[in-house]
C-alpha positions, 0 to 999 in steps of 0.5 A: 379467589378463583376470579382473582387468579383468573384476573392475574393470569389474564394480566400476565398474558397481556404483559408477555403478549408483546414479547411473544409478537416480537419473538415471532416476527424475529423468527419470521425474518430469519426464515423468510429473509435470512440474508437480510440479517447482518451478523456482528462478525460480518461487519467490516471496518472501512479501509480508509477514512476521509476527514474534512480537517487535514494537513495541507500537504495531504489529501484528507484520506487516512490509512491505518491512522496515517494521512496520505500525502499529495503526489508530486506531479510530472512538473516536478520531474526536474527535482528527481533529476537534480544534480545534488541528489547523489550527495543528499540521498546516495541513490548509488548506495541504494542500488548496491544495497538491493543485492540484485542478481543478473536475471532479476526482474525488478519493478520500480514502483512510482518510477517517475523519470526512471532515475533509479530504473536506469541505474539498476538496469545495467546490473540486470544483464539477463533481467529487466526493470519494469518502470511503473508509474500512473502518470503517462507524462513520466513514462514519456520521459522514461522512453526519452531517456531510454533512447538517449541512454540506449538501455533496452531492458527498461520497460515502462508500465502504466499503472492505475491508482489502485492497480500496478498492472503487473503479471502474477508471480512475475517479479523478484523485487518491488522497489519504492523510493520515496513513493509509498507514502503518496499511494492513494490506494496503498492497500490495493496497490500492495495487494497487487504487488504481493500477487506479482511477486514470485514466492520469496520475492522482496519489497524494498521501501526507501522512505525519509525517517519519520522518527527524526524531526531534524530531517527537513522534509514535510511530515507527510513525506516521511514515514516511521518504521513501525507504521510501515511494518504495520501496513506491510503486515496487513497485506501479508508481507514479512519484515526481514531487516531495516538498513539505516546506511543512508543519510536520511532514509530508512531502507526497509526489506520485506518478503513474500512468504513462500507457501510452496516450501 
């Protein structure tokens, strides 16, 4: 009976020995290599997703479930300046809906040829427009128009794909007209814009209405309100209103919270 008990005790020890060894190894790792243990709550989901199969109108890069559209290059500058644009998009109404003040500093993000910049600038008698674009060729066109129109308060700003190159708390309004959906690094650019906004500064996005299939614009070059609000919320902006007074586009207004008040 005693021999049987000893044999059972021995067998039990053999069974639990591997577990003891594993436990000791884990303890050793925690004590000797504490930084090598990855906590579950520290795991981060990638901001972007790259897909091989994607729309021919996109770059195969997805942000918050949305495929990013291809950029219209400087060779399409003529389309931005087309005579029919006023009737199709009513950009003069866009300007009037911005509720600008004479001393505002406005950043026209993705300014292109400066079509909107030069319509905004005369209203800013004590302010200015920062015409921001990643294409040097577009900024050259802006410089040309600046001389032709004799408008001095439009300043071209060369941005990068991930950085708008705007000083901290330097702007009252960031305007993007049919541009946001083409940003290759939307989160990083928007973080830079939020940093550049003064407290209670505004972001205004004008995008073709993605909810309407009868608007004859390629799908990736349209956006629906829910998607835009989700993406703006991700960078800390608060939705204030959507103005559906344009023929084909949403005009969506967001605000940077004033943490000083």
